[in-house]
PDB file with SEQRES, HELIX, SHEET and CRYST1 records, atoms N, CA, C and O in Angstrom:
SEQRES   1 A   68  MET LEU SER PHE ALA LEU LEU GLU LYS ARG SER MET ALA          
SEQRES   2 A   68  LEU ALA GLU LEU PRO ALA TYR VAL ALA ARG VAL PRO ILE          
SEQRES   3 A   68  LEU ALA GLU LEU ASN SER ARG TYR LEU LEU MET THR PRO          
SEQRES   4 A   68  ALA ALA MET ALA GLU TRP LEU LEU LYS ASP LEU GLU ARG          
SEQRES   5 A   68  ALA GLY ALA LEU ARG ARG GLU ASN ASP MET LEU VAL ALA          
SEQRES   6 A   68  THR GLY SER                                                  
HELIX    1 AA1 LEU A    2  LYS A    9  1                                   8    
HELIX    2 AA2 LEU A   14  GLU A   16  5                                   3    
HELIX    3 AA3 LEU A   17  ARG A   23  1                                   7    
HELIX    4 AA4 PRO A   25  LEU A   30  1                                   6    
HELIX    5 AA5 ASN A   31  LEU A   35  3                                   5    
HELIX    6 AA6 PRO A   39  ARG A   52  1                                  14    
SHEET    1 AA1 3 SER A  11  ALA A  13  0                                        
SHEET    2 AA1 3 MET A  62  ALA A  65 -1                                        
SHEET    3 AA1 3 LEU A  56  GLU A  59 -1                                        
CRYST1    1.000    1.000    1.000  90.00  90.00  90.00 P 1           1          
ATOM      1  N   MET A   1      50.518  35.622 217.552  1.00  0.00           N  
ATOM      2  CA  MET A   1      49.554  34.613 217.199  1.00  0.00           C  
ATOM      3  C   MET A   1      49.967  33.876 215.917  1.00  0.00           C  
ATOM      4  O   MET A   1      49.889  32.650 215.840  1.00  0.00           O  
ATOM      5  N   LEU A   2      50.396  34.626 214.940  1.00  0.00           N  
ATOM      6  CA  LEU A   2      50.772  34.009 213.672  1.00  0.00           C  
ATOM      7  C   LEU A   2      51.963  33.075 213.852  1.00  0.00           C  
ATOM      8  O   LEU A   2      51.979  31.975 213.300  1.00  0.00           O  
ATOM      9  N   SER A   3      52.939  33.499 214.606  1.00  0.00           N  
ATOM     10  CA  SER A   3      54.121  32.643 214.777  1.00  0.00           C  
ATOM     11  C   SER A   3      53.761  31.348 215.491  1.00  0.00           C  
ATOM     12  O   SER A   3      54.306  30.295 215.160  1.00  0.00           O  
ATOM     13  N   PHE A   4      52.856  31.403 216.464  1.00  0.00           N  
ATOM     14  CA  PHE A   4      52.430  30.181 217.163  1.00  0.00           C  
ATOM     15  C   PHE A   4      51.606  29.288 216.238  1.00  0.00           C  
ATOM     16  O   PHE A   4      51.752  28.066 216.270  1.00  0.00           O  
ATOM     17  N   ALA A   5      50.752  29.877 215.426  1.00  0.00           N  
ATOM     18  CA  ALA A   5      49.974  29.091 214.470  1.00  0.00           C  
ATOM     19  C   ALA A   5      50.895  28.387 213.478  1.00  0.00           C  
ATOM     20  O   ALA A   5      50.670  27.230 213.123  1.00  0.00           O  
ATOM     21  N   LEU A   6      51.929  29.092 213.037  1.00  0.00           N  
ATOM     22  CA  LEU A   6      52.874  28.471 212.103  1.00  0.00           C  
ATOM     23  C   LEU A   6      53.698  27.387 212.768  1.00  0.00           C  
ATOM     24  O   LEU A   6      54.031  26.387 212.131  1.00  0.00           O  
ATOM     25  N   LEU A   7      54.032  27.563 214.031  1.00  0.00           N  
ATOM     26  CA  LEU A   7      54.754  26.503 214.732  1.00  0.00           C  
ATOM     27  C   LEU A   7      53.905  25.238 214.797  1.00  0.00           C  
ATOM     28  O   LEU A   7      54.421  24.128 214.663  1.00  0.00           O  
ATOM     29  N   GLU A   8      52.607  25.411 215.004  1.00  0.00           N  
ATOM     30  CA  GLU A   8      51.705  24.261 215.069  1.00  0.00           C  
ATOM     31  C   GLU A   8      51.515  23.626 213.692  1.00  0.00           C  
ATOM     32  O   GLU A   8      51.599  22.407 213.545  1.00  0.00           O  
ATOM     33  N   LYS A   9      51.257  24.468 212.679  1.00  0.00           N  
ATOM     34  CA  LYS A   9      50.975  23.963 211.335  1.00  0.00           C  
ATOM     35  C   LYS A   9      52.240  23.672 210.536  1.00  0.00           C  
ATOM     36  O   LYS A   9      52.207  22.882 209.593  1.00  0.00           O  
ATOM     37  N   ARG A  10      53.348  24.299 210.900  1.00  0.00           N  
ATOM     38  CA  ARG A  10      54.649  24.233 210.232  1.00  0.00           C  
ATOM     39  C   ARG A  10      54.718  25.086 208.983  1.00  0.00           C  
ATOM     40  O   ARG A  10      55.793  25.578 208.641  1.00  0.00           O  
ATOM     41  N   SER A  11      53.600  25.280 208.285  1.00  0.00           N  
ATOM     42  CA  SER A  11      53.620  26.134 207.104  1.00  0.00           C  
ATOM     43  C   SER A  11      52.208  26.630 206.791  1.00  0.00           C  
ATOM     44  O   SER A  11      51.214  26.099 207.287  1.00  0.00           O  
ATOM     45  N   MET A  12      52.154  27.653 205.961  1.00  0.00           N  
ATOM     46  CA  MET A  12      50.884  28.233 205.539  1.00  0.00           C  
ATOM     47  C   MET A  12      51.117  28.862 204.172  1.00  0.00           C  
ATOM     48  O   MET A  12      52.174  29.438 203.913  1.00  0.00           O  
ATOM     49  N   ALA A  13      50.134  28.747 203.315  1.00  0.00           N  
ATOM     50  CA  ALA A  13      50.236  29.400 202.008  1.00  0.00           C  
ATOM     51  C   ALA A  13      50.232  30.915 202.211  1.00  0.00           C  
ATOM     52  O   ALA A  13      49.418  31.451 202.963  1.00  0.00           O  
ATOM     53  N   LEU A  14      51.137  31.582 201.542  1.00  0.00           N  
ATOM     54  CA  LEU A  14      51.243  33.033 201.646  1.00  0.00           C  
ATOM     55  C   LEU A  14      49.920  33.706 201.282  1.00  0.00           C  
ATOM     56  O   LEU A  14      49.548  34.710 201.889  1.00  0.00           O  
ATOM     57  N   ALA A  15      49.223  33.167 200.313  1.00  0.00           N  
ATOM     58  CA  ALA A  15      47.948  33.746 199.873  1.00  0.00           C  
ATOM     59  C   ALA A  15      46.865  33.676 200.947  1.00  0.00           C  
ATOM     60  O   ALA A  15      45.903  34.443 200.902  1.00  0.00           O  
ATOM     61  N   GLU A  16      47.009  32.761 201.917  1.00  0.00           N  
ATOM     62  CA  GLU A  16      46.028  32.610 202.995  1.00  0.00           C  
ATOM     63  C   GLU A  16      46.192  33.644 204.106  1.00  0.00           C  
ATOM     64  O   GLU A  16      45.284  33.828 204.916  1.00  0.00           O  
ATOM     65  N   LEU A  17      47.321  34.307 204.152  1.00  0.00           N  
ATOM     66  CA  LEU A  17      47.628  35.180 205.280  1.00  0.00           C  
ATOM     67  C   LEU A  17      46.643  36.337 205.467  1.00  0.00           C  
ATOM     68  O   LEU A  17      46.231  36.566 206.604  1.00  0.00           O  
ATOM     69  N   PRO A  18      46.240  37.075 204.442  1.00  0.00           N  
ATOM     70  CA  PRO A  18      45.265  38.150 204.683  1.00  0.00           C  
ATOM     71  C   PRO A  18      43.947  37.645 205.273  1.00  0.00           C  
ATOM     72  O   PRO A  18      43.381  38.294 206.152  1.00  0.00           O  
ATOM     73  N   ALA A  19      43.454  36.503 204.805  1.00  0.00           N  
ATOM     74  CA  ALA A  19      42.218  35.937 205.360  1.00  0.00           C  
ATOM     75  C   ALA A  19      42.428  35.494 206.802  1.00  0.00           C  
ATOM     76  O   ALA A  19      41.536  35.652 207.636  1.00  0.00           O  
ATOM     77  N   TYR A  20      43.592  34.946 207.099  1.00  0.00           N  
ATOM     78  CA  TYR A  20      43.912  34.539 208.472  1.00  0.00           C  
ATOM     79  C   TYR A  20      43.890  35.754 209.402  1.00  0.00           C  
ATOM     80  O   TYR A  20      43.316  35.699 210.489  1.00  0.00           O  
ATOM     81  N   VAL A  21      44.515  36.843 208.970  1.00  0.00           N  
ATOM     82  CA  VAL A  21      44.555  38.074 209.766  1.00  0.00           C  
ATOM     83  C   VAL A  21      43.141  38.599 210.021  1.00  0.00           C  
ATOM     84  O   VAL A  21      42.844  39.078 211.116  1.00  0.00           O  
ATOM     85  N   ALA A  22      42.281  38.513 209.028  1.00  0.00           N  
ATOM     86  CA  ALA A  22      40.902  38.994 209.175  1.00  0.00           C  
ATOM     87  C   ALA A  22      40.057  38.043 210.015  1.00  0.00           C  
ATOM     88  O   ALA A  22      39.106  38.480 210.664  1.00  0.00           O  
ATOM     89  N   ARG A  23      40.383  36.756 210.017  1.00  0.00           N  
ATOM     90  CA  ARG A  23      39.582  35.733 210.692  1.00  0.00           C  
ATOM     91  C   ARG A  23      39.908  35.571 212.177  1.00  0.00           C  
ATOM     92  O   ARG A  23      39.015  35.271 212.968  1.00  0.00           O  
ATOM     93  N   VAL A  24      41.159  35.761 212.566  1.00  0.00           N  
ATOM     94  CA  VAL A  24      41.564  35.559 213.961  1.00  0.00           C  
ATOM     95  C   VAL A  24      41.121  36.779 214.771  1.00  0.00           C  
ATOM     96  O   VAL A  24      41.578  37.894 214.521  1.00  0.00           O  
ATOM     97  N   PRO A  25      40.228  36.564 215.741  1.00  0.00           N  
ATOM     98  CA  PRO A  25      39.623  37.707 216.443  1.00  0.00           C  
ATOM     99  C   PRO A  25      40.608  38.702 217.046  1.00  0.00           C  
ATOM    100  O   PRO A  25      40.409  39.909 216.902  1.00  0.00           O  
ATOM    101  N   ILE A  26      41.646  38.251 217.703  1.00  0.00           N  
ATOM    102  CA  ILE A  26      42.555  39.199 218.356  1.00  0.00           C  
ATOM    103  C   ILE A  26      43.319  40.030 217.330  1.00  0.00           C  
ATOM    104  O   ILE A  26      43.583  41.210 217.563  1.00  0.00           O  
ATOM    105  N   LEU A  27      43.675  39.428 216.203  1.00  0.00           N  
ATOM    106  CA  LEU A  27      44.369  40.184 215.160  1.00  0.00           C  
ATOM    107  C   LEU A  27      43.427  41.175 214.493  1.00  0.00           C  
ATOM    108  O   LEU A  27      43.807  42.315 214.225  1.00  0.00           O  
ATOM    109  N   ALA A  28      42.199  40.741 214.224  1.00  0.00           N  
ATOM    110  CA  ALA A  28      41.217  41.636 213.609  1.00  0.00           C  
ATOM    111  C   ALA A  28      40.895  42.811 214.532  1.00  0.00           C  
ATOM    112  O   ALA A  28      40.760  43.945 214.071  1.00  0.00           O  
ATOM    113  N   GLU A  29      40.774  42.546 215.822  1.00  0.00           N  
ATOM    114  CA  GLU A  29      40.478  43.629 216.761  1.00  0.00           C  
ATOM    115  C   GLU A  29      41.658  44.582 216.904  1.00  0.00           C  
ATOM    116  O   GLU A  29      41.465  45.797 216.930  1.00  0.00           O  
ATOM    117  N   LEU A  30      42.857  44.063 216.995  1.00  0.00           N  
ATOM    118  CA  LEU A  30      44.052  44.902 217.057  1.00  0.00           C  
ATOM    119  C   LEU A  30      44.110  45.821 215.844  1.00  0.00           C  
ATOM    120  O   LEU A  30      44.399  47.012 215.962  1.00  0.00           O  
ATOM    121  N   ASN A  31      43.833  45.255 214.693  1.00  0.00           N  
ATOM    122  CA  ASN A  31      43.867  46.038 213.471  1.00  0.00           C  
ATOM    123  C   ASN A  31      42.779  47.107 213.460  1.00  0.00           C  
ATOM    124  O   ASN A  31      43.046  48.261 213.123  1.00  0.00           O  
ATOM    125  N   SER A  32      41.563  46.735 213.826  1.00  0.00           N  
ATOM    126  CA  SER A  32      40.464  47.702 213.758  1.00  0.00           C  
ATOM    127  C   SER A  32      40.594  48.806 214.801  1.00  0.00           C  
ATOM    128  O   SER A  32      40.134  49.925 214.575  1.00  0.00           O  
ATOM    129  N   ARG A  33      41.210  48.508 215.928  1.00  0.00           N  
ATOM    130  CA  ARG A  33      41.367  49.526 216.983  1.00  0.00           C  
ATOM    131  C   ARG A  33      42.565  50.435 216.783  1.00  0.00           C  
ATOM    132  O   ARG A  33      42.483  51.639 217.027  1.00  0.00           O  
ATOM    133  N   TYR A  34      43.682  49.863 216.337  1.00  0.00           N  
ATOM    134  CA  TYR A  34      44.932  50.618 216.363  1.00  0.00           C  
ATOM    135  C   TYR A  34      45.612  50.808 215.006  1.00  0.00           C  
ATOM    136  O   TYR A  34      46.126  51.889 214.720  1.00  0.00           O  
ATOM    137  N   LEU A  35      45.620  49.794 214.189  1.00  0.00           N  
ATOM    138  CA  LEU A  35      46.423  49.855 212.965  1.00  0.00           C  
ATOM    139  C   LEU A  35      45.660  50.401 211.768  1.00  0.00           C  
ATOM    140  O   LEU A  35      46.221  51.134 210.954  1.00  0.00           O  
ATOM    141  N   LEU A  36      44.401  50.052 211.656  1.00  0.00           N  
ATOM    142  CA  LEU A  36      43.535  50.537 210.582  1.00  0.00           C  
ATOM    143  C   LEU A  36      44.108  50.223 209.199  1.00  0.00           C  
ATOM    144  O   LEU A  36      44.081  51.066 208.302  1.00  0.00           O  
ATOM    145  N   MET A  37      44.620  49.020 209.037  1.00  0.00           N  
ATOM    146  CA  MET A  37      45.185  48.564 207.770  1.00  0.00           C  
ATOM    147  C   MET A  37      44.200  47.618 207.085  1.00  0.00           C  
ATOM    148  O   MET A  37      43.316  47.054 207.731  1.00  0.00           O  
ATOM    149  N   THR A  38      44.358  47.452 205.793  1.00  0.00           N  
ATOM    150  CA  THR A  38      43.623  46.385 205.122  1.00  0.00           C  
ATOM    151  C   THR A  38      44.205  45.055 205.621  1.00  0.00           C  
ATOM    152  O   THR A  38      45.346  45.026 206.083  1.00  0.00           O  
ATOM    153  N   PRO A  39      43.450  43.968 205.538  1.00  0.00           N  
ATOM    154  CA  PRO A  39      44.024  42.671 205.925  1.00  0.00           C  
ATOM    155  C   PRO A  39      45.306  42.346 205.159  1.00  0.00           C  
ATOM    156  O   PRO A  39      46.237  41.776 205.727  1.00  0.00           O  
ATOM    157  N   ALA A  40      45.360  42.702 203.888  1.00  0.00           N  
ATOM    158  CA  ALA A  40      46.575  42.435 203.110  1.00  0.00           C  
ATOM    159  C   ALA A  40      47.759  43.251 203.613  1.00  0.00           C  
ATOM    160  O   ALA A  40      48.876  42.739 203.686  1.00  0.00           O  
ATOM    161  N   ALA A  41      47.531  44.503 203.957  1.00  0.00           N  
ATOM    162  CA  ALA A  41      48.610  45.354 204.470  1.00  0.00           C  
ATOM    163  C   ALA A  41      49.071  44.871 205.838  1.00  0.00           C  
ATOM    164  O   ALA A  41      50.270  44.854 206.119  1.00  0.00           O  
ATOM    165  N   MET A  42      48.131  44.480 206.690  1.00  0.00           N  
ATOM    166  CA  MET A  42      48.518  43.976 208.004  1.00  0.00           C  
ATOM    167  C   MET A  42      49.277  42.662 207.867  1.00  0.00           C  
ATOM    168  O   MET A  42      50.248  42.430 208.588  1.00  0.00           O  
ATOM    169  N   ALA A  43      48.849  41.812 206.960  1.00  0.00           N  
ATOM    170  CA  ALA A  43      49.540  40.550 206.724  1.00  0.00           C  
ATOM    171  C   ALA A  43      50.983  40.797 206.292  1.00  0.00           C  
ATOM    172  O   ALA A  43      51.900  40.141 206.785  1.00  0.00           O  
ATOM    173  N   GLU A  44      51.184  41.727 205.387  1.00  0.00           N  
ATOM    174  CA  GLU A  44      52.537  42.055 204.927  1.00  0.00           C  
ATOM    175  C   GLU A  44      53.373  42.644 206.065  1.00  0.00           C  
ATOM    176  O   GLU A  44      54.555  42.325 206.195  1.00  0.00           O  
ATOM    177  N   TRP A  45      52.772  43.490 206.878  1.00  0.00           N  
ATOM    178  CA  TRP A  45      53.452  44.093 208.026  1.00  0.00           C  
ATOM    179  C   TRP A  45      53.903  43.011 209.006  1.00  0.00           C  
ATOM    180  O   TRP A  45      55.047  43.013 209.460  1.00  0.00           O  
ATOM    181  N   LEU A  46      52.988  42.081 209.330  1.00  0.00           N  
ATOM    182  CA  LEU A  46      53.338  40.984 210.233  1.00  0.00           C  
ATOM    183  C   LEU A  46      54.437  40.114 209.633  1.00  0.00           C  
ATOM    184  O   LEU A  46      55.388  39.729 210.314  1.00  0.00           O  
ATOM    185  N   LEU A  47      54.290  39.818 208.367  1.00  0.00           N  
ATOM    186  CA  LEU A  47      55.255  38.967 207.685  1.00  0.00           C  
ATOM    187  C   LEU A  47      56.658  39.562 207.728  1.00  0.00           C  
ATOM    188  O   LEU A  47      57.616  38.864 208.060  1.00  0.00           O  
ATOM    189  N   LYS A  48      56.784  40.815 207.403  1.00  0.00           N  
ATOM    190  CA  LYS A  48      58.096  41.467 207.434  1.00  0.00           C  
ATOM    191  C   LYS A  48      58.692  41.469 208.833  1.00  0.00           C  
ATOM    192  O   LYS A  48      59.887  41.232 209.005  1.00  0.00           O  
ATOM    193  N   ASP A  49      57.859  41.737 209.833  1.00  0.00           N  
ATOM    194  CA  ASP A  49      58.341  41.777 211.208  1.00  0.00           C  
ATOM    195  C   ASP A  49      58.800  40.394 211.677  1.00  0.00           C  
ATOM    196  O   ASP A  49      59.848  40.274 212.312  1.00  0.00           O  
ATOM    197  N   LEU A  50      58.034  39.364 211.375  1.00  0.00           N  
ATOM    198  CA  LEU A  50      58.400  38.010 211.787  1.00  0.00           C  
ATOM    199  C   LEU A  50      59.585  37.465 211.000  1.00  0.00           C  
ATOM    200  O   LEU A  50      60.362  36.670 211.528  1.00  0.00           O  
ATOM    201  N   GLU A  51      59.733  37.879 209.748  1.00  0.00           N  
ATOM    202  CA  GLU A  51      60.936  37.511 208.984  1.00  0.00           C  
ATOM    203  C   GLU A  51      62.164  38.166 209.600  1.00  0.00           C  
ATOM    204  O   GLU A  51      63.197  37.521 209.774  1.00  0.00           O  
ATOM    205  N   ARG A  52      62.049  39.439 209.925  1.00  0.00           N  
ATOM    206  CA  ARG A  52      63.172  40.168 210.520  1.00  0.00           C  
ATOM    207  C   ARG A  52      63.586  39.546 211.851  1.00  0.00           C  
ATOM    208  O   ARG A  52      64.770  39.514 212.185  1.00  0.00           O  
ATOM    209  N   ALA A  53      62.605  39.052 212.612  1.00  0.00           N  
ATOM    210  CA  ALA A  53      62.891  38.423 213.903  1.00  0.00           C  
ATOM    211  C   ALA A  53      63.404  36.991 213.754  1.00  0.00           C  
ATOM    212  O   ALA A  53      63.866  36.389 214.723  1.00  0.00           O  
ATOM    213  N   GLY A  54      63.321  36.448 212.532  1.00  0.00           N  
ATOM    214  CA  GLY A  54      63.789  35.085 212.311  1.00  0.00           C  
ATOM    215  C   GLY A  54      62.778  34.026 212.703  1.00  0.00           C  
ATOM    216  O   GLY A  54      63.139  32.857 212.839  1.00  0.00           O  
ATOM    217  N   ALA A  55      61.515  34.404 212.890  1.00  0.00           N  
ATOM    218  CA  ALA A  55      60.489  33.454 213.309  1.00  0.00           C  
ATOM    219  C   ALA A  55      59.903  32.669 212.143  1.00  0.00           C  
ATOM    220  O   ALA A  55      59.351  31.586 212.337  1.00  0.00           O  
ATOM    221  N   LEU A  56      60.020  33.209 210.934  1.00  0.00           N  
ATOM    222  CA  LEU A  56      59.523  32.496 209.762  1.00  0.00           C  
ATOM    223  C   LEU A  56      60.311  32.917 208.548  1.00  0.00           C  
ATOM    224  O   LEU A  56      61.051  33.900 208.570  1.00  0.00           O  
ATOM    225  N   ARG A  57      60.137  32.155 207.488  1.00  0.00           N  
ATOM    226  CA  ARG A  57      60.766  32.492 206.205  1.00  0.00           C  
ATOM    227  C   ARG A  57      59.797  32.141 205.080  1.00  0.00           C  
ATOM    228  O   ARG A  57      58.879  31.339 205.254  1.00  0.00           O  
ATOM    229  N   ARG A  58      60.021  32.755 203.936  1.00  0.00           N  
ATOM    230  CA  ARG A  58      59.220  32.459 202.748  1.00  0.00           C  
ATOM    231  C   ARG A  58      59.941  31.390 201.942  1.00  0.00           C  
ATOM    232  O   ARG A  58      61.148  31.478 201.716  1.00  0.00           O  
ATOM    233  N   GLU A  59      59.212  30.407 201.521  1.00  0.00           N  
ATOM    234  CA  GLU A  59      59.722  29.400 200.594  1.00  0.00           C  
ATOM    235  C   GLU A  59      58.707  29.280 199.472  1.00  0.00           C  
ATOM    236  O   GLU A  59      57.624  28.723 199.651  1.00  0.00           O  
ATOM    237  N   ASN A  60      59.070  29.807 198.322  1.00  0.00           N  
ATOM    238  CA  ASN A  60      58.160  29.887 197.180  1.00  0.00           C  
ATOM    239  C   ASN A  60      56.911  30.641 197.607  1.00  0.00           C  
ATOM    240  O   ASN A  60      57.013  31.810 197.979  1.00  0.00           O  
ATOM    241  N   ASP A  61      55.750  30.028 197.570  1.00  0.00           N  
ATOM    242  CA  ASP A  61      54.504  30.686 197.948  1.00  0.00           C  
ATOM    243  C   ASP A  61      54.023  30.269 199.332  1.00  0.00           C  
ATOM    244  O   ASP A  61      52.838  30.379 199.646  1.00  0.00           O  
ATOM    245  N   MET A  62      54.950  29.791 200.155  1.00  0.00           N  
ATOM    246  CA  MET A  62      54.608  29.297 201.494  1.00  0.00           C  
ATOM    247  C   MET A  62      55.358  30.082 202.571  1.00  0.00           C  
ATOM    248  O   MET A  62      56.461  30.580 202.346  1.00  0.00           O  
ATOM    249  N   LEU A  63      54.730  30.179 203.747  1.00  0.00           N  
ATOM    250  CA  LEU A  63      55.391  30.678 204.945  1.00  0.00           C  
ATOM    251  C   LEU A  63      55.761  29.472 205.775  1.00  0.00           C  
ATOM    252  O   LEU A  63      54.939  28.578 205.974  1.00  0.00           O  
ATOM    253  N   VAL A  64      56.978  29.435 206.259  1.00  0.00           N  
ATOM    254  CA  VAL A  64      57.472  28.280 207.000  1.00  0.00           C  
ATOM    255  C   VAL A  64      58.030  28.758 208.330  1.00  0.00           C  
ATOM    256  O   VAL A  64      58.831  29.691 208.376  1.00  0.00           O  
ATOM    257  N   ALA A  65      57.605  28.113 209.413  1.00  0.00           N  
ATOM    258  CA  ALA A  65      58.116  28.430 210.750  1.00  0.00           C  
ATOM    259  C   ALA A  65      59.579  28.008 210.834  1.00  0.00           C  
ATOM    260  O   ALA A  65      59.961  26.968 210.297  1.00  0.00           O  
ATOM    261  N   THR A  66      60.393  28.811 211.503  1.00  0.00           N  
ATOM    262  CA  THR A  66      61.802  28.463 211.645  1.00  0.00           C  
ATOM    263  C   THR A  66      62.106  27.892 213.015  1.00  0.00           C  
ATOM    264  O   THR A  66      63.172  27.307 213.205  1.00  0.00           O  
ATOM    265  N   GLY A  67      61.204  28.042 213.982  1.00  0.00           N  
ATOM    266  CA  GLY A  67      61.404  27.490 215.319  1.00  0.00           C  
ATOM    267  C   GLY A  67      61.056  26.017 215.345  1.00  0.00           C  
ATOM    268  O   GLY A  67      60.487  25.476 214.397  1.00  0.00           O  
ATOM    269  N   SER A  68      61.412  25.375 216.458  1.00  0.00           N  
ATOM    270  CA  SER A  68      61.077  23.947 216.557  1.00  0.00           C  
ATOM    271  C   SER A  68      60.199  23.670 217.740  1.00  0.00           C  
ATOM    272  O   SER A  68      59.821  22.521 217.974  1.00  0.00           O  
TER     273      SER A  68                                                      
END                                                                             
């Protein structure tokens, strides 16, 4: 979900990511059922995974989609 949102928006402030994770119903439900992380921890987990996959990168305080 996050990678598709970033493809649409092209970028997102890094500080917005925990609120995004808590606000998007499927991410919030996944977290509450299986991961049991704080929104900040889940945001960091997603971020690291998507960076490793090459789907996004950090530029200063922004997340930027790498796909086109």
